[in-house]
C-alpha positions as CSV (number, residue, x, y, z in Angstrom):
1,M,-16.4,6.3,-35.0
2,A,-14.9,3.0,-36.3
3,D,-12.3,3.6,-33.5
4,A,-12.8,2.0,-29.8
5,V,-13.4,4.3,-27.1
6,I,-13.2,2.5,-23.7
7,Y,-13.5,4.7,-20.7
8,A,-12.3,2.4,-17.2
9,D,-12.5,3.7,-13.9
10,A,-9.4,3.9,-11.2
11,Q,-10.2,0.5,-10.7
12,G,-9.8,-0.9,-14.2
13,I,-13.3,-1.5,-14.5
14,V,-15.3,-0.9,-17.9
15,R,-17.7,2.0,-17.6
16,F,-18.3,3.2,-21.3
17,W,-17.9,0.9,-24.7
18,S,-18.4,2.5,-27.9
19,P,-20.1,0.5,-31.0
20,G,-16.3,0.8,-32.6
21,A,-15.0,-1.1,-29.2
22,E,-18.0,-3.7,-30.2
23,R,-17.3,-4.0,-33.4
24,M,-13.3,-4.3,-32.8
25,F,-13.4,-6.4,-29.9
26,G,-16.7,-8.7,-30.1
27,F,-18.2,-7.5,-26.8
28,A,-21.4,-6.2,-26.6
29,P,-21.5,-3.1,-24.4
30,A,-24.0,-5.1,-21.8
31,E,-21.1,-7.8,-21.8
32,A,-18.2,-5.2,-21.3
33,V,-19.6,-2.5,-19.2
34,G,-18.8,-3.4,-15.4
35,Q,-15.9,-6.0,-16.2
36,S,-12.5,-5.6,-15.8
37,L,-10.2,-4.7,-18.9
38,D,-8.8,-7.9,-18.6
39,I,-11.5,-8.7,-21.2
40,I,-9.3,-7.5,-23.5
41,I,-5.6,-7.7,-22.3
42,P,-3.9,-11.0,-23.2
43,Q,-3.1,-13.1,-20.0
44,N,0.5,-12.9,-20.6
45,L,0.5,-9.2,-20.8
46,R,-1.9,-8.5,-17.5
47,Q,1.0,-8.1,-14.9
48,R,2.8,-5.7,-17.1
49,H,-0.6,-3.9,-17.8
50,W,-1.8,-3.7,-14.4
51,D,1.5,-2.6,-12.7
52,G,1.7,0.5,-15.2
53,F,-2.1,1.2,-14.9
54,N,-1.8,1.3,-11.1
55,E,1.1,3.6,-11.3
56,T,-0.7,6.0,-13.4
57,V,-3.5,6.0,-11.1
58,R,-1.5,6.4,-8.0
59,T,0.7,9.4,-9.8
60,G,-1.9,10.9,-11.8
61,R,0.4,10.8,-14.3
62,S,1.0,8.4,-17.8
63,R,4.0,8.3,-20.3
64,Y,1.6,7.9,-22.8
65,Q,-0.8,10.9,-22.2
66,S,1.3,13.6,-24.1
67,G,-0.1,12.5,-27.3
68,S,1.9,9.4,-27.5
69,V,0.6,6.4,-29.5
70,L,1.2,2.8,-27.6
71,A,1.0,-0.3,-29.8
72,V,0.1,-3.4,-27.9
73,P,-1.5,-7.0,-28.6
74,A,-5.1,-7.2,-27.7
75,S,-7.7,-10.1,-27.1
76,R,-11.0,-10.5,-28.9
77,K,-14.1,-12.3,-27.4
78,D,-13.4,-15.1,-29.5
79,G,-9.9,-15.5,-28.0
80,S,-8.0,-14.3,-31.4
81,R,-5.2,-11.7,-31.1
82,I,-5.3,-8.2,-33.0
83,S,-2.5,-5.6,-32.7
84,V,-4.3,-2.1,-31.8
85,E,-2.8,1.6,-31.4
86,F,-3.9,3.4,-28.6
87,T,-3.9,7.3,-27.0
88,T,-5.1,7.7,-23.4
89,V,-6.9,10.5,-21.6
90,P,-6.6,10.8,-17.8
91,F,-9.7,12.1,-16.3
92,H,-9.0,13.3,-12.7
93,D,-11.7,14.3,-10.0
94,D,-12.4,17.4,-8.0
95,A,-9.5,16.6,-5.5
96,E,-7.2,16.2,-8.7
97,R,-7.0,12.4,-8.4
98,M,-7.2,9.9,-11.3
99,A,-10.8,9.0,-11.8
100,G,-10.4,7.0,-14.9
101,I,-8.7,6.6,-18.0
102,A,-10.2,6.9,-21.5
103,V,-8.6,5.3,-24.5
104,V,-8.8,5.6,-28.4
105,M,-8.0,2.2,-29.9
106,R,-7.5,1.4,-33.8
107,D,-6.8,-2.1,-34.9
108,V,-3.5,-2.2,-37.0
109,T,-3.6,-5.6,-37.2
110,E,-3.3,-6.0,-41.2
111,R,-0.5,-3.1,-41.2
112,F,1.6,-5.2,-38.4
113,E,1.1,-8.5,-40.5
114,E,2.4,-6.4,-43.7
115,M,5.6,-4.9,-41.6
116,K,6.1,-8.3,-40.1
117,A,6.1,-9.7,-43.5
118,L,8.0,-7.2,-45.0
119,R,10.8,-7.4,-42.0
120,K,11.2,-11.0,-42.7
121,A,11.5,-10.7,-46.5
122,A,14.2,-8.1,-46.0
123,A,16.0,-10.4,-43.8
124,K,15.9,-13.4,-45.8
125,T,17.1,-11.0,-48.5
126,M,20.1,-10.0,-46.4
127,Q,20.9,-13.5,-45.7
128,S,21.3,-14.4,-49.2
């Protein structure tokens, strides 16, 4: 699968890291598994991420679990940023508590940059 598949437990620790995740983010599975999701979350977005993640774990519900696609920036091992779209799949234990969350991510950086350039060109044309 070209897309990244990542599973993190309820504490946000990576427990599964697919070959697609390695290609997308640059971390080998041995480097990523056991690490916090912070390895792919840009520093300036971490508080917002963890607030949402912890609320999802606490309530067992996410506003993104109904098939919604979320688009966010992410960080690669080399420090560069990419744009990703992802969907989530919550996992519950026998007591219906959140055990973890799996995500399927797609790198949409090229499309995002194209759209940004088109918007900029359209805005420039409107100003003329």
